C-alpha positions, 0 to 999 in steps of 0.5 A: 558312421564314419568320422566324415560322413562324405568320405565313407561308411566304415566305422572301423578305424584303419579302413580305406573309409576311415584312416588312423591318423597319427599326427595327434601321436605322442613322442616316443619316449627317446624323442622326449627325452632328447627334447628335454635334454636340449632344453636343459643344454640351452638354459645351462648354455646361459650360465657361463657366458653370464659369468664372462659378461659379468666380468666384462661388465665390471671392466667397462662400467667398474661398478660391483653392483651390476656385476653382481646382478648378472651373477645374482641372475644366473643363480637359480639357472640350474634350478629351473633347468632341472624343473624345466627338464623334468617336466613331462608333457601335458596330460591328454584328455584321454589320460585317466586321472588317479582321483576319482572324486568319490569319498572312500569310507573304509571304516579304519578309524571308527569312533567307538568307545575306548577301554583303559585298563587302570592298574 
C-alpha cells in the first residue's frame, strides 16, 4: 500500500503513485559548512564593535565600570562562536546510536586467584 492510500497502490518509492520526498533531505556538507561559517562570523562581528562601544561609553559617561562590563561581555564571544560553529546538525531518528544498551561481559578482568612469588 502506498503512503497515502487515496493516491495509488504501489509500495515502491519513486513511482508515480508514490513519489520520493526530498523536502526532508539533509543539507549538503558544503551548505552546512557555509551556515556554520555565517554563524561564526555573525557572532564574531559583535566583538570589535563592542570594544568601540566601550570606548564611546567611557567618553560619554566617564565611568570605567560600564566600559569594563561591555568588554567583559565581549570576552567569551570567541569561545561561544567556536562552540556554535563546530556544532553539528541534530541527529535524526534514522541515524543509529552508538550505544546499544547491552552489557558486554567479555571476561577481560576475571576474578580469580593470584599467585605471588616470594624469593
